[in-house]
C-alpha positions in Angstrom: 4.9 178.9 85.7 8.1 180.9 85.5 8.8 181.2 88.5 8.9 177.4 88.5 11.1 176.5 86.0 13.9 178.6 86.9 13.1 177.6 91.1 13.4 174.1 89.2 16.9 174.8 87.7 18.2 176.5 90.6 18.0 173.6 92.9 18.8 171.3 90.1 22.3 173.4 89.9 22.4 173.0 94.0 21.9 169.4 94.0 24.2 168.7 91.4 27.1 170.7 93.0 26.2 169.8 96.4 26.2 165.7 95.3 29.8 166.9 93.9 31.4 168.1 96.6 31.2 165.7 99.0 33.2 162.0 98.6 32.3 158.7 100.2 34.6 157.4 102.5 36.0 154.2 101.9 36.5 151.9 105.1 40.2 150.2 104.7 40.1 146.6 105.2 41.2 145.7 108.5 38.9 142.1 108.9 40.6 138.6 106.4 38.7 135.4 106.4 39.6 131.3 105.5 36.7 129.6 105.1 36.8 125.3 104.7 34.7 123.1 104.1 35.1 119.9 105.5 34.2 117.8 101.3 37.4 115.2 101.9 36.7 111.3 103.7 39.6 112.6 105.5 37.8 115.9 107.4 36.6 113.1 110.4 38.1 112.4 113.8 37.3 109.1 115.0 38.2 106.0 116.2 40.8 105.5 113.1 41.9 109.2 112.4 41.7 110.7 116.2 43.0 113.8 115.3 42.9 116.7 112.2 43.9 119.6 112.1 44.4 123.0 109.4 47.0 125.1 109.3 46.7 128.8 108.0 48.8 131.7 106.5 47.3 134.9 107.0 50.4 137.0 105.6 50.0 139.4 107.5 52.8 142.0 109.2 50.7 143.2 111.7 49.8 141.1 114.9 46.1 140.1 114.6 43.0 139.4 117.2 42.2 136.2 115.4 38.3 133.9 116.4 37.0 131.1 115.0 33.7 129.5 113.5 33.4 124.8 113.3 30.8 123.1 111.7 30.9 119.6 113.6 28.4 116.6 112.9 27.9 113.2 114.5 28.5 110.3 112.7 26.9 107.5 114.2 23.2 108.3 115.1 23.5 107.1 118.7 27.0 108.5 119.2 27.5 111.8 121.6 31.6 112.7 120.4 34.2 115.0 123.6 36.5 116.7 121.9 39.9 119.4 122.1 40.5 122.2 120.0 43.8 123.8 120.2 44.4 127.1 118.1 47.9 127.3 118.5 50.5 129.4 116.0 54.3 128.8 115.8 56.3 132.1 113.8 58.3 129.8 111.3 56.9 127.5 108.8 60.1 125.6 109.7 59.3 125.4 113.3 58.7 121.7 114.1 57.0 123.1 117.6 53.7 125.3 118.0 52.8 127.4 120.7 48.9 127.0 122.6 47.0 130.8 122.1 44.0 128.8 124.1 42.4 125.4 124.0 38.5 124.4 124.3 36.6 120.9 124.9 33.6 120.3 123.9 31.3 117.5 124.0 27.5 117.5 122.3 24.7 114.1 120.4 24.2 116.7 118.4 23.0 115.8 114.8 25.1 119.3 113.9 26.1 121.1 116.3 28.1 124.7 116.0 31.9 125.5 118.1 32.4 128.9 118.1 36.4 129.9 119.8 36.7 132.0 122.6 37.4 135.4 120.5 41.2 136.5 121.4 40.8 140.0 123.0 44.6 140.1 123.1 46.7 140.5 119.6 48.9 137.7 118.3 51.7 138.3 115.9 52.3 135.4 114.9 52.9 134.1 111.1 51.2 130.9 111.1 48.2 129.2 112.9 47.1 126.1 112.6 43.8 124.4 114.6 44.2 121.2 116.5 40.4 118.5 116.7 41.3 116.0 119.0 39.2 112.9 119.8 38.1 112.1 123.5 35.9 110.3 122.8 32.7 109.7 119.6 33.3 110.5 116.2 32.9 113.1 114.2 32.3 115.0 110.8 33.4 118.3 110.1 31.8 120.5 107.9 33.5 124.0 107.8 36.0 125.6 109.3 35.8 129.7 109.5 38.6 131.7 110.0 38.5 135.4 110.8 41.5 137.8 111.2 41.5 141.4 112.5 44.0 143.5 112.4 
C-alpha cells in the first residue's frame, strides 16, 4: 500500500511538472471577416434600382487575399434573375474610380441562392474594396454578404 501511495504522489508531481513545461501555441490571427445582413428595403436590385454596392475597408497595412459569399433571394415567385457581380478596389477614399479585380455573371431561379465569388489567388494591397451587384434581368434581394480577407 505504501508503494501505491508513493507511486501516486510521484506520478502527480511528474504530471504537474510536465504540464507546466508545456506552453500553449497561439496561432496568429490572419483572417478578418465582415458580414453585412441585408435588412433594409433598399437592399434589392430590380427595375427601380439597378445597382447595389457596398464598400469595405479592412484597415490592414499588408496585401490580402479576399473571398466573398453572397446570399440572394428572388423577389417575384415566377421571376428568374440575372446579375453581374463586380469586385472592385481603390487606394484612397477620395478616388472616384475603382479598379475591377473580378467580375462574375450569375443567373438563378431559386428562392434562395448562395453565390461564392472566386477566391483571388493573388494578394491585393488596396485600402478600400467594393462589391457591386448590377441587375440584368429580374429582381433580387441581398440577404447577407460575407467578406473574408486573409494575409
